[in-house]
GUMAR-347527 format. One line per 3 residues: number of its first residue (from 0); for each residue z, y, x of N, C-alpha, C. Coordinates in Angstrom, 2 decimals. Atoms other than C-alpha are relative to their C-alpha. Layout:
NUM) Z/Y/X/Z/Y/X/Z/Y/X ~ ...
This chain:
0) -0.39/-0.06/-1.43/-2.86/-35.74/12.44/-1.12/-0.48/0.90 ~ 1.16/0.51/-0.75/-5.84/-37.77/13.66/-1.13/-0.24/-1.00 ~ 1.17/0.18/0.87/-9.33/-37.72/12.14/-1.18/-0.42/0.88
3) 1.08/0.57/-0.81/-12.04/-39.93/13.66/-1.17/-0.34/-0.91 ~ 1.18/0.23/0.84/-15.58/-40.05/12.28/-1.21/-0.38/0.85 ~ 1.22/0.45/-0.65/-18.53/-42.07/13.48/0.09/-0.08/1.51
6) -0.22/-0.05/-1.44/-17.07/-42.49/16.95/-0.72/-1.15/0.71 ~ 0.74/0.96/-0.82/-19.32/-44.24/19.47/0.28/0.31/1.46 ~ -0.16/-0.18/-1.44/-18.65/-44.79/23.17/-0.82/-1.06/0.72
9) 0.84/0.91/-0.78/-21.20/-46.31/25.55/0.34/0.13/1.48 ~ -0.08/0.06/-1.46/-20.79/-47.37/29.16/-1.28/-0.68/0.47 ~ 1.33/0.53/-0.33/-24.36/-47.79/30.39/-0.55/-0.73/-1.22
12) 0.57/0.75/1.12/-25.67/-50.59/28.15/1.06/-0.62/-0.90 ~ -1.09/0.58/0.80/-22.26/-51.62/26.82/0.50/1.02/-1.02 ~ -0.50/-0.87/1.07/-21.21/-50.13/23.46/1.43/-0.42/-0.33
15) -1.40/0.37/0.17/-17.41/-50.17/23.51/0.53/0.35/-1.37 ~ -0.35/-0.39/1.37/-17.01/-48.34/20.18/-1.30/0.15/-0.78 ~ 1.23/0.08/0.77/-19.54/-48.76/17.39/0.15/0.64/-1.38
18) -0.10/-0.71/1.28/-19.03/-46.13/14.72/1.35/-0.13/-0.66 ~ -1.37/0.13/0.50/-15.26/-45.97/14.26/0.36/1.19/-0.89 ~ -0.54/-1.01/0.91/-13.77/-44.07/11.30/1.45/-0.36/-0.29
21) -1.38/0.21/0.43/-10.04/-43.68/10.71/0.72/1.34/-0.08 ~ -0.83/-1.20/0.13/-7.40/-41.13/9.76/1.46/-0.42/0.09 ~ -1.42/0.26/-0.14/-3.73/-41.05/10.72/0.77/1.13/-0.66
24) -0.75/-1.00/0.77/-1.27/-39.27/8.43/1.19/0.51/0.79 ~ -1.17/-0.59/-0.65/1.54/-37.00/9.52/1.22/-0.88/-0.24 ~ -1.26/0.73/0.12/4.78/-38.86/10.22/-0.11/-1.50/-0.10
27) 0.09/1.46/0.12/3.38/-42.38/10.13/-0.11/-0.68/1.36 ~ 0.20/0.86/-1.16/3.47/-45.18/12.66/-1.29/-0.76/-0.23 ~ 1.33/0.55/0.20/-0.13/-46.25/13.06/-0.35/-0.89/1.19
30) 0.28/0.97/-1.05/-1.06/-49.38/15.02/-1.48/-0.33/0.06 ~ 1.35/0.49/-0.25/-4.39/-50.31/16.55/0.16/-1.37/0.63 ~ -0.28/1.38/-0.39/-4.30/-54.10/16.82/-1.30/-0.74/0.25
33) 1.19/0.78/-0.30/-6.87/-56.28/18.53/0.14/-0.65/1.35 ~ -0.08/0.69/-1.30/-7.54/-58.57/21.49/-0.47/0.90/1.13 ~ 0.52/-0.72/-1.15/-8.30/-57.38/24.99/-1.52/0.09/-0.09
36) 1.45/-0.19/0.06/-11.81/-55.93/25.16/-0.53/0.41/-1.35 ~ 0.46/-0.35/1.35/-11.89/-54.98/21.48/-0.37/1.47/-0.15 ~ 0.27/-1.44/0.10/-12.08/-51.22/22.17/1.25/0.83/-0.18
39) -1.25/-0.73/0.23/-8.40/-50.30/21.78/0.21/1.12/1.01 ~ -0.30/-0.99/-1.05/-7.97/-48.56/25.12/-1.07/1.08/0.05 ~ 1.06/-1.02/0.04/-11.34/-46.80/24.84/0.29/1.03/-1.08
42) -0.31/-0.92/1.09/-10.40/-45.31/21.46/1.23/0.82/0.35 ~ -1.22/-0.69/-0.41/-6.93/-44.46/22.74/-0.32/1.09/1.01 ~ 0.32/-0.95/-1.06/-8.39/-42.73/25.80/-0.75/1.21/-0.53
45) 0.72/-1.14/0.60/-10.70/-40.59/23.68/0.97/0.89/-0.76 ~ -0.97/-0.79/0.76/-7.87/-39.50/21.38/0.95/0.75/0.93 ~ -0.90/-0.63/-0.96/-5.73/-38.72/24.43/-0.74/0.95/0.95
48) 0.85/-0.96/-0.74/-8.59/-36.54/25.82/-0.32/-0.46/1.42 ~ 0.28/0.50/-1.34/-9.10/-38.78/28.85/-1.47/-0.41/0.16 ~ 1.42/0.30/-0.01/-12.66/-39.74/27.89/-0.66/0.76/-1.14
51) 0.76/-0.68/1.05/-15.37/-38.06/25.85/-0.84/-1.03/-0.77 ~ 0.83/0.94/0.76/-17.19/-39.87/23.02/-1.48/0.20/0.30 ~ 1.46/-0.11/-0.12/-20.91/-40.60/23.23/-0.60/0.60/-1.26
54) 0.42/-0.54/1.29/-21.35/-39.81/19.53/1.22/0.10/-0.89 ~ -1.09/-0.12/0.96/-19.17/-38.79/16.60/1.03/1.03/0.42 ~ -1.04/-1.00/-0.26/-16.06/-36.63/16.46/1.38/-0.63/-0.11
57) -1.40/0.39/0.08/-12.34/-37.07/16.99/0.83/1.27/0.09 ~ -0.85/-1.18/0.02/-9.74/-34.44/16.09/1.46/-0.46/-0.06 ~ -1.45/0.25/-0.02/-6.00/-34.48/16.83/0.69/1.31/-0.33
60) -0.69/-1.21/0.45/-3.80/-31.96/14.99/-0.99/1.13/-0.26 ~ 1.03/-0.99/0.33/-7.01/-30.21/13.93/-0.85/0.45/1.16 ~ 0.73/-0.42/-1.19/-8.28/-29.79/17.49/-0.98/-1.08/0.43
63) 0.98/0.93/-0.53/-11.46/-31.42/18.73/0.44/-0.47/1.39 ~ -0.52/0.54/-1.25/-10.59/-33.74/21.61/-0.83/0.42/1.21 ~ 0.84/-0.46/-1.11/-13.47/-32.35/23.69/0.12/1.51/0.17
66) -0.01/-1.46/-0.12/-13.65/-28.63/22.92/1.41/0.58/-0.06 ~ -1.38/-0.48/0.10/-9.92/-28.31/22.17/0.96/-0.85/0.80 ~ -0.78/0.95/-0.79/-8.66/-30.64/24.89/1.37/0.54/0.39
69) -1.28/-0.54/-0.47/-5.94/-28.32/26.22/1.01/0.11/-1.14 ~ -0.90/-0.12/1.15/-4.51/-27.70/22.74/0.55/-1.36/-0.40 ~ -0.47/1.36/0.31/-4.34/-31.46/22.10/1.06/-0.44/1.01
72) -0.93/0.44/-1.05/-2.60/-32.08/25.42/1.36/0.69/-0.11 ~ -1.28/-0.71/0.14/0.03/-29.44/24.75/0.84/-0.56/-1.14 ~ -0.71/0.44/1.21/0.92/-31.05/21.42/0.34/-1.48/-0.01
75) -0.20/1.44/0.03/1.03/-34.72/22.40/0.91/-0.46/1.13 ~ -0.66/0.73/-1.06/3.18/-37.10/24.41/-0.71/-1.33/0.16 ~ 0.79/1.21/-0.23/1.68/-40.19/26.01/0.74/-0.96/0.93
78) -0.51/1.07/-0.86/2.84/-43.51/27.46/-1.17/-0.94/0.27 ~ 1.13/0.82/-0.40/0.20/-45.42/29.40/0.42/-1.46/0.22 ~ -0.27/1.38/-0.38/-0.12/-49.14/30.08/0.64/-0.07/1.39
81) -0.46/0.03/-1.38/0.38/-48.52/33.79/1.11/1.04/0.20 ~ -1.08/-0.95/-0.24/3.54/-46.79/35.10/-0.52/1.36/0.47 ~ 0.39/-1.36/-0.39/3.22/-43.01/35.43/1.16/0.77/0.61
84) -1.15/-0.69/-0.57/6.72/-42.15/36.63/-0.04/-0.11/1.53 ~ -0.12/0.02/-1.46/7.44/-41.34/40.29/1.18/-0.90/0.36 ~ -1.02/1.03/-0.23/9.35/-44.40/41.49/1.10/0.45/0.96
87) -1.00/-0.41/-0.99/11.14/-42.61/44.36/0.99/1.01/-0.56 ~ -0.88/-1.00/0.61/12.62/-39.91/42.12/0.96/-0.67/-0.98 ~ -0.91/0.48/1.03/15.60/-40.39/39.84/-0.63/0.23/-1.37
90) 0.48/-0.25/1.36/15.06/-40.57/36.11/0.12/1.45/-0.38 ~ -0.22/-1.40/0.35/16.52/-37.10/35.72/-1.05/0.90/0.67 ~ 0.97/-0.85/-0.71/14.22/-35.62/38.39/-1.42/-0.22/-0.51
93) 1.30/0.23/0.61/11.19/-37.28/36.81/-0.19/0.90/-1.22 ~ 0.09/-0.83/1.20/11.95/-35.47/33.56/0.04/1.48/0.34 ~ -0.04/-1.40/-0.43/12.81/-32.22/35.33/-1.39/0.44/0.47
96) 1.34/-0.32/-0.50/9.44/-32.30/37.09/-0.99/0.16/-1.15 ~ 0.89/-0.11/1.15/7.63/-32.91/33.80/0.27/1.28/-0.77 ~ -0.33/-1.24/0.68/9.49/-30.01/32.19/-0.59/1.21/0.71
99) 0.58/-1.10/-0.77/8.38/-27.70/35.00/-1.52/0.03/-0.17 ~ 1.45/0.06/0.23/4.79/-28.90/34.55/-0.36/0.65/-1.34 ~ 0.26/-0.57/1.31/5.04/-27.84/30.90/0.44/1.47/-0.10
102) -0.30/-1.43/-0.02/6.22/-24.36/31.92/1.42/0.38/-0.34 ~ -1.40/-0.33/0.27/9.94/-24.64/31.22/0.66/0.58/1.26 ~ -0.82/-0.48/-1.12/12.36/-22.68/33.39/0.89/-1.15/0.47
105) -0.76/1.10/-0.58/14.48/-24.86/35.68/1.22/-0.37/-0.84 ~ -1.20/0.27/0.79/17.66/-24.50/33.60/-0.36/-0.69/-1.31 ~ 0.43/0.59/1.27/15.81/-25.29/30.38/-0.53/-1.42/0.20
108) 0.53/1.33/-0.30/14.05/-28.26/31.99/1.14/-0.99/0.25 ~ -1.16/0.87/-0.24/17.40/-29.66/33.18/0.70/-0.35/-1.31 ~ -0.65/0.24/1.29/18.91/-29.27/29.73/-0.81/-0.98/-0.85
111) 0.87/0.89/0.78/15.91/-30.95/28.10/0.07/-1.43/0.54 ~ -0.10/1.32/-0.60/16.10/-33.83/30.56/1.29/-0.70/-0.40 ~ -1.29/0.57/0.38/19.78/-34.38/29.82/0.01/-0.43/-1.46
114) 0.06/0.32/1.44/19.16/-34.31/26.05/-0.76/-1.30/-0.23 ~ 0.84/1.17/0.25/16.42/-36.92/26.21/0.62/-1.25/0.60 ~ -0.64/1.16/-0.62/18.22/-39.21/28.64/1.16/-0.51/-0.84
117) -1.10/0.39/0.88/21.24/-39.20/26.35/-0.53/-0.63/-1.28 ~ 0.58/0.49/1.25/19.10/-39.73/23.25/-0.52/-1.44/0.14 ~ 0.59/1.32/-0.20/17.41/-42.81/24.75/0.94/-0.98/0.68
120) -0.97/0.91/-0.59/20.58/-44.32/26.19/-0.18/-0.23/1.49 ~ 0.25/0.12/-1.43/19.62/-43.67/29.81/0.93/0.86/0.85 ~ -0.85/-0.94/-0.74/22.40/-41.26/30.78/0.70/-0.66/1.19
123) -0.73/0.66/-1.08/24.28/-43.82/32.89/-0.89/-0.32/1.21 ~ 0.93/0.33/-1.08/21.14/-44.61/34.93/-0.84/1.20/0.43 ~ 0.85/-1.17/-0.18/19.79/-41.07/35.05/-0.20/0.41/1.45
126) 0.07/-0.50/-1.38/20.51/-40.39/38.72/-0.34/-1.08/1.02 ~ 0.47/1.07/-0.89/19.27/-43.68/40.15/-1.51/0.12/0.21 ~ 1.46/0.00/-0.19/15.79/-43.92/41.71/-0.66/-0.89/-1.05
129) 0.67/0.74/1.07/13.34/-45.10/39.07/-0.32/-1.44/0.40 ~ 0.39/1.35/-0.44/12.34/-48.10/41.19/1.15/-1.00/-0.12 ~ -1.15/0.90/0.09/15.89/-49.52/40.86/0.34/-0.35/-1.44
132) -0.29/0.27/1.41/15.84/-49.55/37.05/-0.63/-1.31/-0.44 ~ 0.59/1.21/0.57/15.15/-52.64/34.97/-1.34/0.35/-0.65 ~ 1.30/-0.24/0.64/11.74/-53.08/33.36/0.15/0.76/-1.31
135) -0.22/-0.69/1.27/13.10/-52.03/29.97/0.42/1.45/0.19 ~ -0.43/-1.37/-0.27/14.81/-48.97/31.43/-1.17/0.87/0.48 ~ 1.14/-0.77/-0.49/11.62/-47.91/33.22/-0.94/0.38/-1.15
138) 0.87/-0.33/1.13/9.62/-48.13/29.99/0.64/1.06/-0.88 ~ -0.69/-1.06/0.73/12.26/-46.07/28.21/-0.14/1.33/0.72 ~ 0.18/-1.23/-0.77/11.96/-43.55/31.03/-1.42/0.54/-0.18
141) 1.37/-0.44/0.30/8.19/-43.46/30.45/-0.04/0.70/-1.36 ~ -0.07/-0.62/1.32/8.95/-42.71/26.79/0.70/1.34/0.09 ~ -0.73/-1.26/-0.17/11.47/-40.05/27.81/-0.91/1.07/0.59
144) 0.93/-0.93/-0.64/8.83/-38.44/30.01/-0.98/0.57/-1.03 ~ 0.95/-0.43/1.02/6.46/-38.29/27.03/0.64/0.96/-1.01 ~ -0.68/-0.82/1.01/9.13/-36.50/24.95/0.42/1.38/0.53
147) -0.48/-1.26/-0.60/9.83/-33.63/27.36/-0.56/1.22/-0.71 ~ 0.64/-1.17/0.64/7.37/-31.29/25.63/0.28/0.08/-1.50 ~ -0.29/0.06/1.43/8.81/-32.16/22.17/-1.29/-0.12/-0.81
150) 1.32/0.11/0.61/5.40/-33.45/21.02/0.05/-0.31/-1.49 ~ 0.13/0.31/1.42/4.28/-33.67/17.40/-0.57/-1.39/-0.21 ~ 0.59/1.34/0.12/2.39/-36.90/18.07/0.17/-0.74/1.33
153) -0.16/0.86/-1.17/3.07/-39.78/20.46/-1.14/-1.01/0.04 ~ 1.00/1.03/-0.23/0.30/-41.96/21.90/0.59/-1.03/0.95 ~ -0.57/1.08/-0.80/1.48/-45.33/23.23/-1.05/-1.09/0.17
156) 1.05/0.98/-0.27/-1.03/-47.65/24.90/0.59/-1.25/0.62 ~ -0.58/1.27/-0.48/0.26/-51.24/25.18/1.28/0.31/0.78 ~ -1.14/-0.58/-0.73/3.54/-49.54/26.08/1.03/-1.02/0.45
159) -1.01/1.00/-0.38/5.60/-52.76/26.32/-0.63/-1.20/0.71 ~ 0.69/1.09/-0.68/3.07/-54.89/28.19/0.84/-0.50/1.18 ~ -0.75/0.59/-1.11/4.91/-57.27/30.51/1.50/-0.04/-0.18
162) -1.44/0.02/0.23/8.38/-56.70/29.04/0.41/-1.28/-0.72 ~ -0.50/1.13/0.75/10.55/-59.52/27.77/0.28/0.41/-1.44 ~ -0.15/-0.25/1.44/11.27/-59.83/24.05/1.12/1.00/-0.28
165) -1.13/-0.90/0.25/14.66/-58.09/24.17/-0.33/1.44/0.42 ~ 0.37/-1.34/-0.45/13.28/-55.15/26.17/-1.00/0.64/-0.95 ~ 0.97/-0.53/0.97/10.38/-54.80/23.73/0.72/0.48/-1.26
168) -0.73/-0.38/1.21/12.78/-54.74/20.80/0.78/1.30/0.22 ~ -0.73/-1.22/-0.29/14.91/-52.08/22.49/-0.90/1.21/0.05 ~ 0.96/-1.10/-0.07/11.88/-49.93/23.20/-0.43/0.43/-1.40
171) 0.49/-0.35/1.35/10.61/-50.14/19.61/1.11/0.52/-0.90 ~ -1.11/-0.59/0.77/14.05/-49.40/18.21/0.06/1.50/0.25 ~ 0.01/-1.43/-0.32/13.88/-46.06/20.02/-1.20/0.69/-0.64
174) 1.20/-0.59/0.61/10.32/-45.42/18.82/0.19/0.17/-1.51 ~ -0.23/-0.08/1.44/11.36/-46.14/15.23/0.90/1.17/-0.36 ~ -0.87/-1.16/0.23/14.13/-43.55/15.48/-0.79/1.30/0.13
177) 0.84/-1.20/-0.17/11.60/-40.99/16.74/-0.90/0.19/-1.21 ~ 0.86/-0.10/1.18/9.28/-41.80/13.85/0.80/0.43/-1.22 ~ -0.85/-0.37/1.14/12.15/-41.53/11.38/0.35/1.48/0.02
180) -0.29/-1.43/-0.13/12.78/-38.02/12.74/-1.23/0.87/-0.28 ~ 1.17/-0.77/0.42/9.24/-37.02/11.72/-1.18/0.01/0.93 ~ 1.14/0.03/-0.92/7.04/-37.68/14.74/-1.04/-1.03/-0.45
183) 1.08/0.94/0.23/3.67/-39.33/14.29/-0.16/-0.85/1.25 ~ 0.13/0.92/-1.13/3.22/-42.42/16.48/-1.29/-0.80/-0.17 ~ 1.25/0.78/-0.02/-0.21/-43.89/17.30/0.11/-0.95/1.19
186) -0.17/0.93/-1.11/-0.01/-47.08/19.34/-0.99/-1.16/-0.06 ~ 0.84/1.19/-0.11/-2.19/-49.92/20.57/0.88/-1.16/0.43 ~ -0.76/1.19/-0.36/-0.92/-53.46/20.91/-0.83/-1.23/-0.29
189) 0.53/1.29/0.45/-1.95/-57.09/20.82/1.15/-0.94/-0.33 ~ -1.16/0.77/0.46/1.58/-58.24/19.92/0.15/0.18/-1.50 ~ -0.09/-0.10/1.46/1.78/-59.07/16.22/1.32/0.60/-0.46
192) -1.30/-0.48/0.46/5.50/-58.41/15.96/0.16/1.50/0.19 ~ -0.04/-1.45/-0.18/5.00/-54.89/17.33/-0.79/0.69/-1.10 ~ 0.82/-0.62/1.04/2.23/-54.13/14.86/0.71/-0.01/-1.35
195) -0.70/0.10/1.29/4.52/-55.21/12.00/0.87/1.22/-0.29 ~ -0.84/-1.17/0.25/6.65/-52.07/12.50/-0.81/1.19/-0.51 ~ 0.86/-1.12/0.37/3.66/-49.85/11.68/-0.04/0.20/-1.51
198) 0.23/-0.28/1.41/3.17/-48.14/8.35/-1.38/-0.48/-0.42 ~ 1.34/0.53/0.24/-0.53/-48.97/8.60/-0.56/-0.54/1.32 ~ 0.60/0.65/-1.16/-2.60/-51.11/10.93/-1.52/0.02/-0.14
201) 1.44/0.16/-0.07/-6.24/-50.90/11.95/-0.29/-1.20/0.90 ~ 0.41/1.15/-0.80/-7.64/-54.24/13.12/-1.36/0.33/0.61 ~ 1.22/-0.35/-0.70/-10.32/-53.65/15.75/-0.54/-1.20/0.74
204) 0.65/1.10/-0.70/-12.82/-56.15/17.11/-1.40/0.42/0.39 ~ 1.34/-0.31/-0.51/-15.92/-55.64/19.26/-0.42/1.43/-0.32 ~ 0.32/-1.40/0.16/-15.70/-51.88/18.89/-0.08/0.50/-1.43
207) 0.05/-0.40/1.41/-15.45/-51.81/15.08/1.36/-0.24/-0.67 ~ -1.18/0.22/0.83/-12.57/-51.42/12.64/-0.38/-1.00/-1.08 ~ 0.36/1.03/0.98/-12.68/-54.62/10.58/0.91/0.03/-1.22
210) -0.90/-0.14/1.15/-9.72/-53.80/8.31/1.02/1.08/0.34 ~ -1.02/-1.04/-0.19/-7.21/-50.98/7.80/0.85/0.07/-1.25 ~ -0.90/-0.03/1.16/-4.16/-51.17/5.54/1.43/-0.19/0.50
213) -1.38/0.29/-0.35/-0.41/-51.74/5.46/0.10/-1.46/0.45 ~ -0.15/1.41/-0.38/0.86/-54.97/7.07/0.05/-0.94/-1.20 ~ -0.12/0.85/1.19/1.78/-56.37/3.66/-1.35/-0.18/-0.70
216) 1.28/0.08/0.70/-1.60/-55.53/2.13/-1.02/-0.80/0.78 ~ 0.93/0.78/-0.81/-3.52/-57.00/5.04/0.26/-1.49/-0.18 ~ -0.32/1.42/0.14/-1.67/-60.30/4.77/-0.26/-0.50/-1.42
219) 0.25/0.38/1.39/-2.05/-60.27/0.98/-1.47/-0.31/-0.24 ~ 1.43/0.28/0.17/-5.83/-60.39/1.45/-0.28/-1.50/0.04 ~ 0.22/1.43/-0.07/-5.53/-64.07/2.32/0.50/-0.71/-1.24
222) -0.58/0.63/1.17/-3.36/-64.90/-0.66/0.60/-1.36/0.33 ~ -0.58/1.33/-0.16/-1.29/-68.06/-1.00/0.68/-0.20/1.33 ~ -0.62/0.33/-1.28/-0.37/-69.65/2.30/-0.99/-0.62/0.95
225) 0.85/0.54/-1.07/-1.73/-71.10/5.52/0.52/-1.38/0.39 ~ -0.31/1.36/-0.44/-1.79/-74.81/6.33/-0.60/-0.20/1.38 ~ 0.50/0.33/-1.33/-2.11/-75.86/9.98/0.19/-1.49/0.25
228) -0.01/1.44/-0.25/-2.96/-79.40/11.01/-0.43/-0.29/1.43 ~ 0.46/0.57/-1.25/-3.20/-81.25/14.30/-0.19/-1.49/-0.23 ~ 0.35/1.38/0.32/-4.92/-84.62/14.11/-0.50/-0.75/1.23
231) 0.59/0.83/-1.06/-6.28/-87.48/16.20/-1.40/0.50/0.38 ~ 1.38/-0.44/-0.23/-9.79/-86.05/15.82/-0.26/1.21/-0.89 ~ 0.13/-1.22/0.80/-9.95/-82.44/14.67/-1.43/0.24/-0.47
234) 1.40/-0.20/0.40/-13.76/-82.40/14.61/-0.32/-0.83/-1.24 ~ 0.23/0.85/1.16/-13.88/-85.33/12.20/0.82/0.48/-1.20 ~ -0.84/-0.52/1.09/-10.99/-83.90/10.16/-0.62/1.25/-0.60
237) 0.66/-1.21/0.51/-12.82/-80.58/9.89/-1.16/-0.37/-0.92 ~ 1.15/0.43/0.80/-15.90/-82.37/8.61/0.46/-0.57/-1.34 ~ -0.50/0.61/1.24/-13.89/-84.37/6.06/0.54/1.06/-0.96
240) -0.55/-1.07/0.84/-12.02/-81.31/4.79/-1.10/0.84/-0.63 ~ 1.11/-0.78/0.54/-15.26/-79.36/4.43/-0.72/-0.73/-1.12 ~ 0.68/0.80/1.02/-16.82/-82.20/2.44/0.81/-0.08/-1.29
243) -0.86/0.04/1.18/-13.84/-82.03/0.06/0.41/1.41/-0.46 ~ -0.21/-1.36/0.49/-14.04/-78.28/-0.54/1.15/0.75/0.64 ~ -1.14/-0.61/-0.68/-11.34/-77.35/1.98/-0.38/0.40/1.43
246) 0.51/-0.34/-1.32/-13.34/-75.92/4.87/1.02/0.81/0.80 ~ -0.94/-0.77/-0.84/-10.97/-74.82/7.69/-0.65/1.26/0.54 ~ 0.50/-1.21/-0.63/-11.29/-71.39/9.25/-0.53/-0.33/1.39
249) 0.53/0.25/-1.34/-13.38/-71.26/12.43/0.98/0.46/1.07 ~ -0.80/-0.45/-1.14/-11.71/-70.91/15.83/1.39/-0.59/-0.01 ~ -1.37/0.44/-0.11/-8.18/-71.55/16.96/0.11/-1.36/0.67
252) -0.27/1.24/-0.69/-6.57/-74.50/18.68/0.43/-1.12/-0.94 ~ -0.36/1.00/1.01/-5.72/-76.33/15.44/-0.73/0.33/-1.28 ~ 0.67/-0.22/1.29/-7.11/-76.71/11.94/0.83/0.93/-0.86
255) -0.70/-0.99/0.82/-6.22/-73.79/9.69/-0.69/0.11/-1.34 ~ 0.50/-0.10/1.36/-6.65/-73.81/5.92/0.75/1.10/-0.74 ~ -0.61/-1.00/0.87/-6.01/-70.84/3.65/-0.18/-0.47/-1.43
258) 0.09/0.53/1.36/-5.18/-71.94/0.12/0.97/0.74/-0.91 ~ -0.83/-0.73/0.96/-3.77/-70.28/-2.99/1.28/-0.76/-0.32 ~ -1.18/0.80/0.33/-1.33/-73.17/-3.56/0.13/-1.17/0.98
261) -0.08/1.06/-1.02/-0.64/-75.12/-0.34/0.84/-1.20/-0.45 ~ -0.89/1.09/0.41/2.17/-77.15/-1.91/-0.70/-0.98/-0.92 ~ 0.71/0.88/0.92/-0.22/-78.55/-4.50/-1.06/-0.84/0.70
264) 1.13/0.69/-0.61/-3.09/-79.50/-2.20/0.39/-0.86/1.19 ~ -0.32/0.69/-1.24/-1.29/-80.68/0.94/0.32/-1.49/-0.17 ~ -0.29/1.43/0.13/0.13/-84.01/-0.36/-1.25/-0.85/-0.17
267) 1.23/0.76/0.21/-3.32/-85.12/-1.49/-0.83/-0.09/1.28 ~ 0.72/0.01/-1.27/-4.87/-84.12/1.84/0.61/-1.06/0.93 ~ -0.66/0.95/-0.88/-2.28/-86.14/3.77/-0.18/-1.44/-0.47
270) 0.18/1.36/0.53/-2.72/-89.13/1.48/-1.41/-0.51/0.21 ~ 1.38/0.47/0.05/-6.51/-89.24/1.42/-0.79/0.14/1.30 ~ 0.81/-0.23/-1.19/-7.73/-87.94/4.79/0.07/-1.20/0.95
273) 0.02/1.22/-0.81/-8.84/-90.89/6.97/0.19/0.24/1.49 ~ -0.29/-0.30/-1.39/-7.65/-89.29/10.22/1.51/0.21/0.12 ~ -1.45/-0.11/-0.16/-4.10/-89.53/11.54/0.39/1.45/0.29
276) -0.52/-1.36/-0.18/-2.19/-86.22/11.28/1.28/-0.08/0.82 ~ -1.17/0.00/-0.87/0.27/-85.57/14.08/0.99/1.10/-0.36 ~ -0.88/-1.14/0.29/1.62/-82.24/12.92/-0.58/0.81/-1.14
279) 0.44/-0.86/1.10/1.47/-80.09/9.80/1.05/1.07/-0.23 ~ -0.92/-1.09/0.35/3.00/-76.73/8.91/-0.62/0.85/-1.09 ~ 0.44/-0.91/1.06/2.80/-74.36/5.97/0.76/1.32/0.17
282) -0.61/-1.30/-0.23/3.44/-70.65/6.45/-0.64/1.07/-0.87 ~ 0.62/-1.18/0.59/2.91/-67.30/4.85/-1.04/0.53/0.97 ~ 1.02/-0.54/-0.90/-0.18/-65.54/6.23/0.61/1.00/0.98
285) -0.40/-0.96/-1.02/0.32/-63.60/9.46/-1.18/0.92/0.32 ~ 1.08/-0.87/-0.42/-1.68/-60.77/10.98/-1.00/-0.75/0.87 ~ 0.90/0.85/-0.80/-3.09/-63.33/13.42/-0.95/-0.75/-0.92
288) 0.83/0.73/0.96/-4.34/-65.34/10.43/-1.06/0.92/-0.61 ~ 0.94/-0.97/0.58/-5.94/-62.24/8.90/-1.12/0.29/0.98 ~ 1.00/-0.32/-1.02/-7.68/-61.40/12.16/-0.95/-1.17/0.20
291) 0.82/1.19/-0.16/-8.91/-64.97/12.56/-0.96/-0.16/-1.18 ~ 0.84/0.10/1.20/-10.23/-64.97/8.98/-1.15/1.01/0.05 ~ 1.01/-1.06/0.01/-12.10/-61.69/9.48/-0.99/-0.09/1.15
294) 0.85/-0.05/-1.20/-13.49/-62.26/12.98/-0.40/-1.36/0.54 ~ 0.30/1.32/-0.54/-13.50/-65.99/13.64/0.62/-0.26/1.35 ~ -0.71/0.23/-1.27/-11.27/-65.62/16.70/1.41/0.57/-0.10
297) -1.37/-0.45/0.03/-7.61/-65.06/17.47/0.20/1.29/0.75 ~ -0.31/-1.25/-0.70/-5.89/-61.99/18.83/0.03/-0.19/1.50 ~ 0.13/0.25/-1.43/-5.94/-63.68/22.21/-1.42/0.17/0.49
300) 1.39/-0.25/-0.37/-9.69/-63.08/22.13/-0.84/-1.25/0.10 ~ 0.74/1.25/-0.15/-10.69/-66.75/22.06/-1.06/-0.11/-1.08 ~ 1.07/0.27/0.95/-14.03/-67.44/20.44/0.20/-1.39/-0.58
303) -0.14/1.32/0.58/-14.30/-70.42/18.11/-0.45/-1.10/0.96 ~ 0.32/1.14/-0.86/-14.23/-73.67/20.09/0.17/-1.27/-0.81 ~ -0.14/1.22/0.78/-14.98/-76.96/18.36/1.00/-0.94/0.64
306) -1.04/0.89/-0.52/-12.08/-79.39/18.71/-0.57/-1.39/0.18 ~ 0.47/1.35/-0.26/-12.87/-82.74/20.28/1.04/-1.03/-0.38 ~ -0.95/1.05/0.37/-11.25/-86.09/19.58/1.11/-0.15/1.02
309) -1.12/0.30/-0.87/-7.85/-86.92/21.01/-0.02/-1.50/0.33 ~ -0.08/1.42/-0.37/-7.04/-90.18/22.74/0.56/-0.80/-1.14 ~ -0.52/0.86/1.06/-6.50/-93.02/20.32/-0.97/-0.13/-1.15
312) 1.01/0.11/1.02/-9.41/-92.29/17.99/0.53/0.22/-1.39 ~ -0.41/-0.27/1.37/-9.38/-91.72/14.24/0.61/-1.24/-0.65 ~ -0.53/1.05/0.87/-7.18/-93.76/11.97/0.87/0.66/-1.05
315) -0.75/-0.52/1.11/-5.36/-93.30/8.77/1.47/0.17/0.40 ~ -1.40/-0.16/-0.32/-1.84/-91.90/9.02/0.62/1.16/-0.72 ~ -0.74/-1.07/0.64/0.79/-89.43/7.96/0.30/1.12/0.96
318) -0.35/-1.17/-0.77/2.32/-86.22/9.24/1.38/-0.16/0.61 ~ -1.33/-0.02/-0.60/5.26/-85.61/11.53/0.44/1.42/0.20
């Protein structure tokens, strides 16, 4: 469905994409996960035919995104970060207008609009001006708009940005139903919980794909579990841990250790480390942990920052 090879995009002296390769299979939910500025929107825009690459090739449904732009646009649906619906029109009229743009006759466009509004649970709000809908309803209407042409592939760019948790869950429940019906879904996000619904995830940082696999396989790369510590003096604790063969991962706002057997090593760390520990947790690896391990920074985009001492100074202590 999507085939990208050696893709490079430059903006003057800035290289936003640096040789990206990836392939998206028919019928899969494929997530592009990374912090702001990683190149997600640039890659998305090229696949959606909104920008041209500087080097390399990108094909969607077998069509080159540059030379076959019109064919790609006819076969795709798209939801942008920013609202694209006409706020003064009703939801129904927004979809009717989109149907007419795609060449449907008025009667067929009306029927298609009704079908989609019903499918997405928007029938009761269909005749209200879009500006009066809730945030979640407006995003569903954006999705409905993308479905008018009955696309084979959906492109979603940070489609739930700004929504509350419940609205995001409702939106992705609808997307999952569309994927289950056979549509391919390519989406960008920096929300870990959204990426978890994908069949495969590409982690992108500084214009490069740093890892690509299923969510389970990506997290399995770390193995074992993740220990997080907050201490009186994280800089001194980092030094002590490193001297004892337990070097924490760089970056983050707390000390993070990846270990094959956290339950075995943690009691000894808490007993022997000469710095008071205020908080400790042990968890299975997350996608955030994987990204931090691979890039040295979190999905929030924060570069490694050395932790300074907290008030009170170092002293021996336990965990809470």
